Backbone as JSON, one array per atom type, in Angstrom:
{
  "sequence": "MIKGILFDKDGTLFDFNATWGAFTETLLLSEVGGDLARVQQLADRLGYDLANKVFFPGSIVIAETVEVVAGHILPLLPETDKASLIGRMNGLAAQVPQIEAAPLVPFVGGLKARGLRIGVCTNDAEAPARSHLGRAGVEEAFDFIAGYDSGHGAKPAPGPLLAFARAVDLDPAHCIMVGDSLHDLHAGRAAGMRPVGVLTGPAGAEELGTVAEVVLDSIADLTDWVDEQNA",
  "N": [[159.99, 16.42, -45.2], [156.54, 16.63, -45.54], [154.21, 18.12, -43.51], [152.24, 19.88, -43.08], [149.62, 21.63, -44.84], [148.75, 24.49, -46.48], [146.15, 26.17, -48.0], [145.22, 28.33, -50.62], [142.03, 29.86, -51.37], [140.06, 30.76, -53.48], [140.24, 29.75, -56.79], [141.82, 27.72, -56.17], [140.91, 25.76, -54.09], [138.39, 26.11, -55.03], [137.17, 26.43, -58.34], [138.19, 29.18, -60.19], [137.2, 30.98, -62.39], [134.79, 29.68, -63.0], [133.42, 29.99, -60.63], [133.49, 32.75, -59.92], [132.97, 34.28, -62.17], [130.2, 34.71, -63.08], [129.29, 35.96, -60.76], [130.74, 38.38, -60.7], [129.72, 39.79, -62.94], [127.04, 40.03, -62.11], [127.37, 41.61, -59.82], [128.49, 44.0, -60.9], [126.41, 44.86, -62.6], [124.43, 45.34, -60.72], [125.51, 47.45, -59.32], [125.46, 49.59, -61.02], [122.88, 49.88, -61.89], [122.13, 48.39, -64.14], [123.17, 49.69, -66.37], [124.68, 49.23, -69.26], [126.88, 50.31, -70.57], [128.38, 51.43, -68.5], [128.8, 49.16, -67.05], [130.6, 47.84, -68.73], [132.77, 49.58, -68.55], [133.51, 49.21, -65.88], [134.08, 46.47, -65.9], [136.27, 46.42, -67.63], [138.05, 47.84, -66.05], [138.48, 46.0, -64.02], [139.66, 43.92, -65.32], [138.08, 41.95, -66.56], [136.51, 39.8, -68.77], [133.68, 40.36, -70.29], [132.26, 39.2, -72.41], [133.08, 36.53, -72.59], [132.96, 35.75, -69.99], [135.16, 35.41, -68.23], [138.2, 35.94, -66.36], [140.85, 38.08, -67.26], [144.28, 37.13, -67.42], [146.28, 38.49, -64.87], [144.35, 40.16, -63.86], [143.15, 42.33, -61.34], [141.41, 41.26, -59.53], [142.08, 38.63, -59.1], [143.98, 38.09, -57.05], [143.99, 40.03, -55.15], [142.81, 41.79, -52.11], [139.38, 42.36, -51.05], [139.13, 44.99, -50.27], [141.13, 46.31, -51.77], [140.25, 45.78, -54.36], [137.72, 47.04, -54.31], [138.51, 49.7, -53.89], [139.76, 50.12, -56.3], [137.74, 50.24, -58.22], [136.15, 52.21, -57.25], [136.43, 55.0, -58.1], [134.86, 55.01, -60.37], [132.42, 54.86, -59.45], [130.93, 57.13, -58.27], [128.66, 57.6, -56.79], [128.63, 56.15, -54.46], [130.21, 54.99, -51.39], [133.31, 53.76, -50.08], [133.21, 51.98, -47.86], [130.5, 51.13, -47.91], [130.38, 49.93, -50.41], [132.21, 47.83, -50.08], [130.83, 46.36, -48.14], [128.54, 45.53, -49.59], [129.82, 43.98, -51.54], [131.0, 41.92, -49.96], [128.68, 40.84, -48.87], [127.3, 39.83, -51.1], [129.26, 38.05, -52.04], [129.39, 36.08, -50.1], [127.21, 34.53, -50.65], [127.65, 33.27, -53.03], [127.5, 30.46, -55.17], [129.87, 27.94, -54.91], [132.15, 26.44, -57.09], [133.6, 23.44, -56.88], [137.04, 22.62, -57.17], [137.88, 20.06, -57.03], [136.16, 17.18, -55.69], [135.51, 18.15, -52.49], [135.0, 17.1, -49.87], [135.85, 14.21, -49.81], [138.49, 14.69, -50.61], [139.65, 16.43, -48.67], [139.21, 14.79, -46.44], [140.94, 12.66, -47.04], [143.43, 13.89, -46.73], [143.39, 14.5, -44.01], [143.31, 11.95, -42.97], [145.82, 11.12, -43.41], [147.19, 12.32, -41.43], [147.89, 14.98, -41.78], [148.17, 18.49, -41.09], [145.98, 21.07, -41.9], [145.06, 24.1, -43.61], [143.41, 27.22, -44.54], [144.17, 30.06, -46.34], [143.18, 33.08, -47.41], [142.74, 35.91, -49.54], [140.25, 36.89, -49.54], [137.57, 38.02, -47.41], [137.28, 36.77, -44.02], [134.7, 35.88, -43.1], [132.98, 35.41, -45.46], [134.61, 33.39, -46.52], [134.5, 31.35, -44.63], [131.8, 30.8, -44.84], [131.64, 29.77, -47.48], [133.29, 27.47, -47.29], [131.9, 26.13, -45.33], [129.45, 25.56, -46.61], [130.39, 23.76, -48.42], [130.9, 21.69, -46.81], [133.23, 21.32, -45.4], [134.37, 23.04, -43.56], [134.83, 22.61, -40.79], [136.83, 20.78, -40.85], [139.21, 21.99, -41.26], [142.19, 23.15, -39.76], [142.85, 25.77, -39.46], [141.75, 28.89, -40.53], [141.96, 31.77, -42.38], [141.27, 35.08, -43.37], [141.88, 38.17, -45.24], [141.21, 39.97, -43.34], [141.64, 38.95, -40.85], [143.54, 39.61, -39.05], [146.2, 38.94, -39.51], [147.39, 40.02, -41.66], [147.79, 40.18, -45.3], [148.26, 38.16, -48.24], [150.72, 39.05, -50.71], [152.33, 39.06, -48.43], [153.97, 37.32, -45.75], [152.66, 36.99, -43.33], [149.99, 35.7, -42.66], [150.55, 33.11, -43.36], [152.66, 32.36, -41.67], [151.25, 32.53, -39.33], [149.53, 30.35, -39.56], [151.44, 28.27, -39.39], [152.3, 28.64, -36.74], [149.9, 28.18, -35.42], [149.4, 25.47, -35.83], [151.63, 24.4, -34.84], [154.02, 23.83, -36.35], [157.12, 23.74, -38.15], [157.62, 26.08, -40.69], [159.11, 25.1, -42.84], [158.24, 22.54, -43.11], [155.89, 22.71, -44.32], [153.58, 23.25, -47.07], [152.52, 25.72, -49.4], [149.68, 26.07, -51.25], [148.49, 27.31, -54.22], [146.88, 29.4, -56.74], [147.93, 31.71, -57.8], [150.57, 34.17, -58.27], [150.78, 35.73, -56.02], [150.1, 33.96, -53.97], [152.21, 32.11, -54.2], [154.56, 33.63, -53.9], [154.12, 34.46, -51.27], [154.32, 32.04, -50.0], [157.05, 31.37, -50.46], [158.22, 33.51, -49.07], [157.51, 32.9, -46.49], [158.94, 30.71, -45.98], [157.94, 28.3, -46.8], [157.19, 25.51, -48.98], [156.3, 26.25, -52.25], [153.4, 25.46, -54.16], [151.88, 25.29, -57.23], [148.64, 25.57, -58.81], [146.42, 24.94, -61.57], [143.76, 25.98, -61.7], [142.97, 28.51, -61.66], [143.18, 31.76, -63.28], [145.94, 32.08, -64.03], [148.68, 30.79, -65.93], [150.69, 27.77, -66.53], [153.32, 28.46, -67.18], [153.73, 30.98, -66.06], [153.22, 30.51, -63.28], [155.18, 28.64, -62.85], [157.54, 30.01, -62.61], [157.91, 30.53, -59.94], [156.82, 28.43, -58.43], [157.47, 25.25, -56.89], [156.42, 23.0, -58.03], [153.89, 22.65, -60.53], [150.61, 21.76, -60.62], [147.72, 20.26, -62.22], [145.35, 20.48, -60.77], [144.0, 20.53, -57.39], [143.28, 17.93, -57.19], [145.4, 16.37, -57.93], [147.14, 16.62, -55.9], [147.32, 14.99, -53.57], [148.59, 12.56, -54.31], [151.06, 13.61, -55.1], [152.04, 14.68, -52.7], [152.23, 12.28, -51.22], [154.3, 11.04, -52.67], [156.37, 12.8, -52.12], [156.71, 12.33, -49.43], [157.39, 9.77, -49.23]],
  "CA": [[158.69, 15.81, -44.86], [155.39, 17.58, -45.55], [153.37, 17.85, -42.39], [151.12, 20.84, -43.07], [149.28, 22.17, -46.18], [147.94, 25.68, -46.45], [145.51, 26.33, -49.31], [144.43, 29.49, -51.08], [140.64, 29.39, -51.58], [139.54, 30.97, -54.85], [141.15, 29.3, -57.82], [142.58, 26.55, -55.66], [139.89, 24.81, -53.64], [137.26, 26.33, -55.93], [137.56, 26.93, -59.69], [138.07, 30.67, -60.14], [136.3, 31.54, -63.37], [133.47, 29.04, -62.9], [132.77, 30.51, -59.43], [133.4, 34.19, -59.79], [132.59, 34.98, -63.4], [128.8, 35.16, -63.0], [129.17, 36.86, -59.62], [131.26, 39.68, -61.08], [128.77, 40.44, -63.83], [125.89, 40.41, -61.3], [127.81, 42.7, -58.96], [128.61, 45.2, -61.7], [125.06, 45.28, -63.03], [123.68, 45.85, -59.57], [126.08, 48.68, -58.87], [125.17, 50.71, -61.97], [121.49, 49.82, -62.3], [121.96, 47.77, -65.45], [123.74, 50.54, -67.41], [125.65, 48.34, -69.87], [128.11, 51.05, -70.86], [129.16, 51.57, -67.26], [129.23, 47.81, -66.69], [131.79, 47.55, -69.54], [133.85, 50.35, -67.98], [133.9, 48.55, -64.64], [134.69, 45.22, -66.27], [137.62, 46.75, -68.15], [138.86, 48.25, -64.9], [138.78, 44.83, -63.25], [140.26, 42.9, -66.16], [137.08, 40.92, -66.68], [136.01, 39.63, -70.13], [132.24, 40.16, -70.17], [131.76, 38.34, -73.47], [133.4, 35.11, -72.32], [132.8, 35.53, -68.54], [136.41, 34.94, -67.6], [139.09, 37.03, -66.0], [142.11, 38.14, -67.94], [145.45, 36.98, -66.53], [146.7, 39.8, -64.34], [143.24, 40.88, -63.27], [143.36, 42.68, -59.94], [140.47, 40.44, -58.73], [142.59, 37.26, -58.88], [144.74, 37.85, -55.86], [143.93, 41.17, -54.18], [141.73, 41.8, -51.16], [138.18, 43.1, -51.45], [139.39, 46.42, -50.05], [141.9, 46.85, -52.87], [139.36, 45.77, -55.52], [136.72, 48.11, -54.14], [139.19, 50.99, -54.13], [140.12, 50.21, -57.71], [136.57, 50.66, -59.06], [135.4, 53.32, -56.62], [136.38, 56.23, -58.92], [133.82, 54.87, -61.4], [131.12, 54.74, -58.75], [130.9, 58.31, -57.43], [127.44, 57.64, -56.0], [128.75, 55.32, -53.27], [131.45, 55.13, -50.63], [134.07, 52.52, -50.06], [132.7, 51.03, -46.85], [129.24, 50.55, -48.39], [130.71, 49.04, -51.53], [132.81, 46.58, -49.53], [129.76, 45.61, -47.48], [127.73, 44.87, -50.61], [130.65, 42.94, -52.18], [131.14, 40.79, -49.06], [127.37, 40.22, -48.71], [127.03, 39.01, -52.31], [130.24, 37.02, -52.15], [129.08, 35.0, -49.16], [126.12, 33.71, -51.22], [127.98, 32.75, -54.37], [127.71, 29.01, -55.23], [131.27, 27.65, -55.23], [132.39, 25.26, -57.94], [134.77, 22.82, -56.29], [138.07, 22.2, -58.09], [137.78, 18.59, -56.91], [135.2, 16.95, -54.59], [136.34, 18.55, -51.31], [134.87, 16.19, -48.69], [136.8, 13.1, -49.8], [139.84, 15.19, -50.74], [140.08, 16.89, -47.34], [139.23, 13.59, -45.6], [142.13, 11.91, -47.34], [144.59, 14.59, -46.16], [143.32, 14.34, -42.58], [143.59, 10.57, -42.69], [147.31, 11.01, -43.47], [147.75, 13.03, -40.28], [148.35, 16.32, -42.18], [147.47, 19.66, -40.64], [145.56, 21.85, -43.1], [144.47, 25.43, -43.37], [143.04, 28.06, -45.67], [144.62, 31.48, -46.26], [142.6, 33.73, -48.55], [142.64, 37.37, -49.51], [138.85, 37.19, -49.3], [137.3, 38.21, -45.98], [137.13, 35.48, -43.37], [133.33, 35.44, -42.99], [132.59, 34.7, -46.68], [135.41, 32.18, -46.73], [133.91, 30.3, -43.78], [130.5, 30.43, -45.46], [131.89, 28.91, -48.65], [133.8, 26.18, -46.81], [130.82, 25.47, -44.6], [128.48, 25.0, -47.54], [131.01, 22.63, -49.06], [130.95, 20.61, -45.87], [134.62, 21.05, -44.95], [134.89, 24.12, -42.7], [135.3, 22.09, -39.48], [137.98, 19.89, -41.04], [140.45, 22.81, -41.36], [142.79, 23.54, -38.48], [143.12, 27.22, -39.5], [141.12, 29.63, -41.62], [142.22, 33.2, -42.24], [141.09, 36.04, -44.46], [142.74, 39.34, -45.15], [140.78, 40.78, -42.21], [141.7, 38.13, -39.65], [144.56, 40.14, -38.16], [147.53, 38.43, -39.82], [147.85, 40.61, -42.93], [147.3, 39.58, -46.55], [149.28, 37.74, -49.21], [151.87, 38.16, -50.68], [153.12, 39.12, -47.19], [153.98, 36.0, -45.16], [152.05, 36.96, -42.01], [148.98, 34.7, -42.4], [151.16, 31.78, -43.48], [153.38, 32.08, -40.43], [150.2, 32.33, -38.31], [149.12, 28.93, -39.7], [152.5, 27.42, -38.86], [152.25, 28.73, -35.3], [148.64, 27.61, -34.95], [149.47, 24.01, -35.89], [152.93, 24.04, -34.2], [154.89, 23.24, -37.33], [158.12, 24.54, -38.83], [157.2, 26.39, -42.04], [159.82, 24.29, -43.82], [157.55, 21.29, -43.26], [154.57, 23.06, -44.86], [153.49, 23.74, -48.44], [151.5, 26.67, -49.73], [149.09, 25.69, -52.53], [147.68, 28.41, -54.74], [146.76, 29.61, -58.2], [148.46, 33.0, -58.21], [151.93, 34.49, -57.8], [150.65, 36.23, -54.66], [150.15, 32.8, -53.12], [153.48, 31.41, -54.26], [155.53, 34.5, -53.29], [153.91, 34.39, -49.86], [154.92, 30.77, -49.56], [158.55, 31.53, -50.43], [158.59, 34.46, -48.06], [157.26, 32.29, -45.19], [159.79, 29.52, -45.84], [157.2, 27.11, -47.17], [157.4, 25.08, -50.36], [155.17, 26.7, -53.0], [152.85, 24.51, -55.14], [150.88, 25.96, -58.08], [147.54, 24.79, -59.47], [145.92, 25.63, -62.81], [142.34, 26.19, -61.65], [142.8, 29.97, -61.7], [143.55, 32.36, -64.56], [147.37, 32.04, -64.35], [149.13, 29.59, -66.64], [151.81, 26.99, -65.96], [154.61, 29.14, -67.36], [153.81, 32.06, -65.07], [153.35, 29.93, -61.95], [156.44, 27.87, -62.79], [158.64, 30.89, -62.25], [158.06, 30.53, -58.51], [156.4, 27.19, -57.8], [158.32, 24.05, -56.96], [155.75, 22.14, -58.96], [152.6, 23.11, -60.93], [149.68, 20.67, -60.84], [146.51, 20.64, -62.9], [144.38, 20.9, -59.76], [144.28, 19.87, -56.11], [143.03, 16.49, -57.35], [146.68, 15.72, -58.14], [148.05, 16.97, -54.79], [147.55, 13.92, -52.58], [149.59, 11.66, -54.82], [152.32, 14.29, -55.07], [152.47, 14.69, -51.28], [152.66, 10.88, -50.9], [155.59, 10.83, -53.3], [157.4, 13.57, -51.39], [156.88, 11.82, -48.09], [157.74, 8.32, -49.31]],
  "C": [[157.62, 16.89, -44.82], [154.46, 17.18, -44.43], [152.12, 18.77, -42.37], [150.9, 21.37, -44.52], [148.36, 23.37, -45.94], [147.43, 25.96, -47.88], [145.02, 27.8, -49.44], [142.98, 28.94, -51.24], [140.2, 29.51, -53.04], [140.58, 30.68, -55.89], [141.98, 28.14, -57.41], [141.6, 25.49, -55.14], [138.64, 24.91, -54.5], [137.76, 26.91, -57.24], [137.24, 28.41, -59.79], [137.04, 31.21, -61.11], [134.9, 30.97, -63.27], [132.7, 29.62, -61.69], [132.49, 31.99, -59.53], [133.06, 34.99, -61.04], [131.18, 35.58, -63.37], [128.6, 36.17, -61.85], [129.62, 38.25, -60.0], [130.3, 40.43, -61.94], [127.52, 40.87, -63.02], [126.22, 41.6, -60.44], [127.83, 44.03, -59.74], [127.28, 45.74, -62.18], [124.3, 45.9, -61.9], [124.21, 47.22, -59.15], [125.72, 49.87, -59.76], [123.74, 50.63, -62.52], [121.27, 49.25, -63.68], [122.46, 48.58, -66.62], [124.9, 49.78, -68.05], [126.96, 49.03, -70.2], [128.99, 51.18, -69.66], [129.62, 50.18, -66.76], [130.53, 47.48, -67.44], [132.98, 48.34, -69.0], [134.42, 49.68, -66.72], [134.6, 47.24, -64.96], [136.12, 45.44, -66.81], [138.56, 47.09, -67.01], [139.3, 47.04, -64.09], [139.49, 43.75, -64.04], [139.37, 41.69, -66.32], [136.53, 40.94, -68.09], [134.53, 39.32, -70.06], [131.71, 39.15, -71.22], [131.93, 36.87, -73.13], [133.28, 34.74, -70.81], [133.98, 34.89, -67.9], [137.27, 36.16, -67.29], [140.37, 36.94, -66.84], [143.25, 37.84, -66.98], [145.96, 38.36, -66.12], [145.61, 40.62, -63.78], [143.49, 41.13, -61.79], [142.47, 41.81, -59.01], [141.16, 39.13, -58.31], [143.21, 37.1, -57.5], [144.64, 38.93, -54.8], [142.73, 41.03, -53.24], [140.52, 42.57, -51.71], [138.35, 44.59, -51.27], [140.12, 47.03, -51.25], [141.0, 46.87, -54.14], [138.32, 46.87, -55.46], [137.34, 49.47, -54.42], [139.56, 51.19, -55.58], [138.96, 50.67, -58.6], [135.79, 51.81, -58.46], [135.37, 54.6, -57.4], [135.29, 56.2, -60.0], [132.42, 54.76, -60.79], [131.0, 55.9, -57.77], [129.66, 58.38, -56.5], [127.51, 56.81, -54.73], [130.01, 55.64, -52.53], [132.06, 53.76, -50.45], [133.53, 51.51, -49.06], [131.41, 50.36, -47.3], [129.49, 49.56, -49.47], [131.29, 47.73, -51.02], [131.75, 45.72, -48.84], [128.91, 44.87, -48.48], [128.52, 43.75, -51.27], [130.75, 41.73, -51.28], [129.8, 40.05, -48.91], [127.02, 39.32, -49.9], [127.97, 37.83, -52.38], [129.94, 35.8, -51.27], [128.02, 34.04, -49.72], [126.43, 33.03, -52.51], [128.16, 31.22, -54.33], [129.14, 28.71, -55.69], [131.36, 26.37, -56.02], [133.71, 24.62, -57.48], [135.77, 22.35, -57.4], [138.2, 20.69, -58.12], [136.82, 18.36, -55.75], [135.91, 17.13, -53.25], [136.18, 17.61, -50.14], [135.81, 15.02, -48.75], [138.24, 13.56, -49.9], [140.4, 15.6, -49.39], [140.15, 15.67, -46.4], [140.5, 12.77, -45.84], [143.39, 12.54, -46.74], [144.58, 14.41, -44.63], [143.67, 12.93, -42.15], [145.13, 10.3, -42.69], [148.0, 11.74, -42.29], [148.26, 14.44, -40.6], [147.52, 17.37, -41.48], [147.15, 20.56, -41.82], [144.92, 23.14, -42.69], [144.15, 26.09, -44.66], [143.49, 29.47, -45.38], [144.13, 32.15, -47.52], [142.68, 35.23, -48.4], [141.18, 37.81, -49.59], [138.71, 37.49, -47.81], [137.04, 36.86, -45.35], [135.68, 34.99, -43.33], [132.81, 34.79, -44.27], [133.33, 33.41, -46.89], [134.84, 31.05, -45.86], [132.54, 29.85, -44.31], [130.68, 29.49, -46.61], [132.35, 27.5, -48.22], [132.71, 25.39, -46.05], [129.82, 24.83, -45.54], [129.06, 23.79, -48.33], [131.2, 21.47, -48.09], [132.32, 20.34, -45.29], [135.16, 22.09, -43.96], [135.55, 23.55, -41.42], [136.54, 21.24, -39.64], [139.3, 20.69, -41.0], [140.9, 23.26, -39.98], [142.96, 25.08, -38.34], [142.47, 27.78, -40.72], [141.36, 31.11, -41.42], [141.91, 33.94, -43.49], [141.98, 37.24, -44.3], [142.43, 40.17, -43.88], [140.85, 40.01, -40.88], [142.82, 38.55, -38.65], [145.98, 39.69, -38.42], [148.13, 39.1, -41.04], [147.3, 39.84, -44.11], [148.46, 39.16, -47.4], [149.47, 38.85, -50.22], [152.74, 38.28, -49.41], [152.97, 37.76, -46.51], [153.17, 35.86, -43.86], [151.03, 35.88, -41.78], [149.53, 33.26, -42.55], [151.92, 31.38, -42.24], [152.39, 31.88, -39.28], [149.71, 30.88, -38.38], [150.16, 28.05, -39.08], [152.5, 27.45, -37.33], [151.04, 28.02, -34.75], [148.68, 26.06, -34.92], [150.81, 23.5, -35.36], [153.83, 23.27, -35.16], [155.95, 24.23, -37.82], [157.61, 24.82, -40.23], [157.88, 25.54, -43.11], [159.14, 22.95, -44.06], [156.17, 21.52, -43.8], [154.66, 23.44, -46.33], [152.31, 24.74, -48.53], [150.96, 26.36, -51.12], [148.21, 26.83, -53.04], [147.76, 28.56, -56.25], [147.33, 30.92, -58.69], [149.88, 33.19, -57.68], [151.89, 35.06, -56.38], [150.78, 35.04, -53.68], [151.57, 32.21, -53.02], [154.61, 32.31, -53.67], [155.38, 34.52, -51.79], [154.49, 33.13, -49.31], [156.43, 30.84, -49.44], [158.92, 32.4, -49.26], [158.46, 33.85, -46.62], [158.17, 31.07, -44.96], [159.1, 28.24, -46.13], [157.5, 26.73, -48.61], [156.13, 25.48, -51.17], [154.7, 25.71, -54.11], [151.77, 25.28, -55.91], [149.83, 25.02, -58.62], [146.94, 25.65, -60.58], [144.42, 25.79, -62.84], [142.0, 27.65, -61.46], [143.2, 30.47, -63.06], [145.02, 32.22, -64.97], [147.72, 30.7, -65.01], [150.33, 28.94, -66.01], [153.11, 27.74, -66.09], [154.78, 30.21, -66.33], [154.01, 31.48, -63.67], [154.69, 29.22, -61.78], [157.64, 28.71, -62.5], [158.9, 30.9, -60.77], [157.78, 29.16, -57.88], [157.44, 26.1, -57.93], [157.75, 23.07, -57.94], [154.4, 22.82, -59.32], [151.72, 21.94, -61.3], [148.42, 21.17, -61.56], [145.48, 21.14, -61.9], [144.78, 20.2, -58.44], [143.99, 18.35, -56.18], [144.31, 15.72, -57.49], [147.6, 15.87, -56.91], [148.33, 15.78, -53.88], [148.62, 12.94, -53.05], [150.99, 12.32, -54.78], [152.88, 14.36, -53.66], [152.96, 13.32, -50.86], [154.03, 10.59, -51.47], [156.68, 11.57, -52.54], [157.7, 12.96, -50.04], [157.27, 10.34, -48.06], [159.16, 8.11, -48.76]]
}
């Protein structure tokens, strides 16, 4: 019986490339003062295709924390320090318009109407995550929201997933972890949750299918699948 659903944010609740493609280019341009050669170096470092404004599968940006991503490009930005870079990244990220993978207000409302406990576990920072969910009109509907900096650790470690289960008083075996990356799915397995993949991030069905119990096109298909499992 599925009683709780924990969602990744980027690539799951929100379409990854549609949301973060333009942001990444803007960030890189701002960091190097419009120097296109350096922008290309940074894009290559991040696994970002500037021409098509999409992330390559395996890009470090897909599943890692902002601290890891900042540390990855810091050697190419000798004029700054890590703390300042992270601050600018979080500040910009909080303002990015999020492209919903499915209309979130009715989707989340449908889950709550079924009596399900729901949460968000992201490797983004908590403050930008709450900002994004708030602007989508669904922040208050979630029983639990955690970022990498919320004190529970970061995926693929199971800490934040187990924190969700404790917060909503559920056995992890009665919960599913829904995400678009192997980090999400491995975390789900490690926490004893059922992992569900979605294709609204850069990873394909074949990759996600190596870990996921099921791979759906998007969260739009999740409610029917949960109903089938609980029938």
